[in-house]
Residue, then its C-alpha position, 0 to 999 in steps of 0.5 A: m641786455s634785455a629784451t622782449s621778443s626773440s625775433p628780429t621783428e615786432s608789430v608796431r603800437c603806434r599809426h604814425f609809424g613811418a610818418c613821424g620819423g620819432c620812433s624809426l625802430q618801432d618795428k624791430s625786437y628791443d634785442a634788435q635795437l640794443v644790438l644796433k645800438k651796440d654796433k653804432v657805438l663800436t663804429a664810431l669808437s672803432g679808432v680809439e685804442g685799448l678799449p675794454e668790453l662794451a657792456v649795454l644797459g637796456s633803459p628799464d621802460r620801454w614806453h610813457y619814458r620821456n618826460k618832456m615832449e615838445f609839440s608843434f602848431g601849424d596851419v591848415y594847408p591846402p585849407v579843409e572846411g571845418k579844420w583850423l589847425k595841427l598840433g603834433m610833430k615836425p616830421k623829420g627832415r621837414w620843419y615845414e610840416i606839423l604831422d597831426l598827431q592823434e597818439c604818442h606812446l613816449p610821454s604819458p599815456e594823457a599826453a594824446g587827450l590834452l592835443a585834442s582838447v588844445r585843439r578844440w580850444a584854439e579852434s572854438e577861440k580862433v587863436p591862429p598858428y604860427n606860419a612859418h613862412k609868413k612870420n603870423g600867427v599866435l600858436r607856435h609850441l606846446v611843451l610838456r614836462e612830467a615827473k615819474n615818481r612824483p604826480e606833477r607835470m607841466v605844461l607851457l603854451v609857447t606863443t608869439d606875444g602871449q595874447v591868448p584866452r587864458t582862462s579857457f586854455i587852463d581849462a581846456v588842460l585841466a580837463a584832459y591832462p592832471a597838470t600841477t602848473i601851467l605857464l604861458g610862453s612869448n617868443a617873437k624871434a624867427s627861430d622856430t625854439a620852444i625857448s620862450d623869451s618871457l614866461e608867465i605864470l597861470t597855475g602852480s608854482g612854476f616848475i615841477t619837483e622830480t625824485l630819484y632814488f637810488p640803492d643807498g638814497a633819494v635826490d629830489y630836482r627842481v624842474s623849470p621850462h628851459s632847465f636841462f634833465q635826462t628826458n628818461t627819468k628811470g634811465a637816469e637813475v641808471l646813469y647817474g646811480l652808476l657815476r655816484s657807484w664809480t665815484r665810491e671807487l675812487p681811492s679818494t672822493g675829495t672834490v668832484l667837477d661836474l662840468y655842464c652840469g644843468g640842473g645839478g642832476i649828476a652833481l647832486s647824485l654824487a653829493g653823497a660820494a663826495r666831500k665836495v661837488v662842483g658844478v658848472e653850467l653856462n644856461a643861467a636858469a638851469a644854475a638855479d635850479a641847481r642851487a634850488n635843488a641843492a637847498r632843497n636837499g639840504f647839501k651844503n657840500c655843492e657849489f654852482y657856477c655859471a659860466a662857460v665851462e672852458l673859461l672857468l675850468p682851469a681855475l677849477l682844476d687848480m682844487r685838484p679834484e680826484a674826479v672831473v664828471v663832463d656831459p657835453p652837448r653833441a658837439g663833445l668838450h670844448a677844445k679849451a677845455a679838452a687842452a684843460l684836462l690834459e694839462m692838469a691830468p685830474p686822476a679820473v674822468f667819467y665822460v657821459s655823451c650823447n654823440s658818439e662821433s665826438l666821444g670817439r674824437d675827445l677820446k683818442i684827444l685824452g688818449a694822450r694821458y688817459a685810459v678807458e677803463r670802462l664803457v657803457a652803452l646806456d640806452l635812453f631813447p628806447h625805439t629811436d637811434h640814439v644811444e648814451t655812452v658813460v666811459r671812465l678814463g684812469r690817468r695813464s700813470 
């Protein structure tokens, strides 16, 4: 467990602390944050029998670690003369409000300057922000995706209809931020998400490439606007490296399944440790990224299928994999997926969880045929209450 201070509290870095809600633990020392996260995991798993000691790994970077940020636009109400819109974060529990961010220490340091430049552009061009109550306006979200090990950055402007001055927007971005690709998206739905129904590439390739480094090699990843990639790049290197080492420790490493594989982050990190890796992902864009990533790295031992895990898993388990990696959404494993794992019982299961509560439920279910051999809490979100948990399960004899 690493730390920056032995004191229980430390001065906060951000002026928005307490109002934003994004870094709710910022006033605590890093040691204290890790203790809280350890307790959170142990509490959630308290009903699981036979747990080994919980190891806790801190984040390699504690500031500017996020490679993706979604900022929201909002109008100013009551109206203020000369002020056109707000651009920032939604305070926790208040979806209808926008905190006009002047600084944020989670993405790269240039992000604050980008927000200021885009505000000036919108005010100058008189492009109205979207109003969620009235269901009118144009500007909805500004999304950043940043490579941390390469000089590549993406900016995506999400609007209702794509009707904005493109040239001046590009100029506003590049005046403040070293974007290598800029995109314009449209989302006319009532649902307030940063996912676009259509995308237009304004500059660059439309994606960025990130490289993750491991002690025994490196892997390149193409990251598209909507594809999943672990938010903490340096933390992902630790997480994937751990799974890579566990795979190498298996008595036989013929075939490994990667369920909920996203853009192939875990699958490609295991390509050098297994004879064959098969990934399953429901999101078509992410599955396409995974295939492109495998080709980019020259990995011919990787296959990716776009399908629901619970539907395809029984057929894949007929391949008799040596290990199955699961990295499900916050809700945890689908009941049918858990049932298939119990029925076929591959020798090892590596469970990556972003929600300790659903992990505790799933470990109790899988406990009918599996024992927990390794348990690691990994902090991928410093200064927040989120924690990632990685579990190595071995089939009971």
